[in-house]
C-alpha positions in Angstrom: 0.1 -0.3 0.0 1.4 3.1 -0.8 0.4 6.1 1.3 1.5 8.9 -0.7 3.3 10.8 3.0 5.8 12.0 0.0 3.2 14.8 -1.1 2.5 17.2 1.4 0.3 19.3 -1.0 -1.6 15.7 -1.2 -1.6 14.1 1.8 -0.4 14.4 5.6 2.7 12.2 5.9 3.3 10.3 9.1 3.8 12.0 12.1 6.2 10.2 14.6 3.3 10.0 17.4 1.2 8.8 14.4 4.4 6.3 13.5 4.6 4.9 16.5 1.7 3.9 17.4 -1.0 3.6 14.2 -2.0 0.1 15.5 -4.4 2.2 18.4 -5.8 4.0 15.3 -7.7 0.3 14.7 -10.9 -0.4 16.5 -10.8 -3.9 16.5 -8.6 -6.9 17.2 -5.1 -5.3 17.0 -3.3 -8.6 17.8 -4.0 -10.1 14.1 -3.3 -7.0 12.6 -0.5 -6.1 11.5 1.0 -2.9 9.9 4.9 -2.4 9.0 5.2 1.6 8.1 8.6 2.9 7.3 9.8 6.3 6.9 9.7 7.6 3.6 5.9 6.7 2.1 5.2 2.7 2.4 2.9 0.5 4.6 2.3 -2.9 4.8 -0.6 -4.3 5.7 -0.7 -8.5 7.2 -3.4 -10.4 8.6 -4.9 -13.8 8.6 -8.4 -12.3 8.3 -9.4 -10.4 4.6 -12.2 -8.5 6.5 -9.4 -6.9 8.5 -7.3 -5.6 6.2 -9.7 -3.6 4.3 -11.2 -2.2 7.9 -7.7 -1.1 8.1 -7.3 -0.1 4.7 -10.5 2.6 5.4 -8.8 4.0 8.7 -5.8 4.6 7.0 -7.4 5.9 4.0 -10.2 7.9 6.2 -5.8 9.4 7.0 -4.0 9.5 4.5 -4.5 9.4 0.3 -3.6 5.7 0.0 -3.1 3.3 -3.0 -3.4 -0.6 -2.3 -0.5 -1.9 -4.5 -2.0 -5.2 -4.7 -0.5 -8.6 -3.5 3.6 -7.8 -1.6 6.6 -7.9 -4.6 9.0 -5.8 -2.6 9.1 -4.2 1.1 12.3 -2.6 2.7 14.9 -4.5 -0.9 13.0 -7.4 0.3 11.7 -10.0 -2.4 8.8 -11.9 -1.4 6.9 -14.4 -3.3 4.2 -16.8 -2.2 2.9 -20.4 -2.9 0.6 -23.3 -2.0 3.7 -24.2 0.5 4.7 -20.6 2.0 6.1 -17.3 1.3 9.5 -16.9 0.2 11.5 -13.9 1.3 15.0 -13.0 -0.3 17.1 -10.4 -1.1 18.2 -11.6 -4.1 17.5 -7.7 -6.4 20.0 -6.4 -3.7 22.6 -8.9 -3.8 22.8 -8.1 -7.7 22.7 -4.6 -6.8 26.2 -5.6 -4.4 27.0 -7.6 -7.4 26.6 -5.3 -10.6 28.6 -2.4 -8.5 31.3 -3.8 -8.1 31.2 -4.9 -11.2 31.4 -8.6 -10.5 28.0 -9.3 -12.8 30.9 -11.2 -15.2 32.1 -12.7 -12.8 33.0 -16.8 -12.3 32.5 -18.9 -9.4 35.1 -20.9 -8.1 35.9 -23.1 -5.3 38.4 -22.4 -2.3 41.5 -23.9 -4.0 42.4 -25.4 0.0 41.0 -28.1 1.6 39.5 -27.1 5.1 42.1 -26.7 8.6 45.4 -26.7 5.9 47.3 -24.6 7.5 49.7 -22.8 5.4 53.4 -21.9 5.9 56.1 -18.9 6.2 56.8 -19.5 2.7 53.1 -20.5 0.9 52.3 -17.4 3.0 55.3 -14.9 1.2 54.5 -16.5 -2.3 50.3 -15.6 -1.5 51.3 -12.4 -0.5 54.2 -11.8 -2.5 56.0 -10.4 0.3 58.9 -12.2 2.0 60.1 -12.3 5.5 57.7 -10.7 7.5 58.1 -10.8 11.1 54.5 -10.9 12.1 54.2 -14.2 11.6 56.9 -17.1 12.1 56.3 -21.3 11.4 55.5 -23.0 15.1 57.2 -26.3 14.7 
């Protein structure tokens, strides 16, 4: 649901008090309806009771200009998808953006070239790092 709070001429914005106590706007059973608002202009209303969701949206609509965006797809950088087994939440889009920002989009995956729990000698470390005679590291016999 989109509240339009970023557009002050069209709709009032959430105050801190409204943000912190938004569930108190509900007349009914607040234990089964969840309203999550971020500091921008998005709200997420969840509930197992569709009637209570509609009631919550009606109350919010009295205070704000809102737009129902339908079933949840993205919220706070997370992607949501629903199936018969449940709801899957992931940060695939965020991870792909980081990969792109770092220029690793065309990088090839590889396994770590070492077996687990292998200890390097100081000579192997020097060879890998290109430093020779590092006094901080000494081989323990």
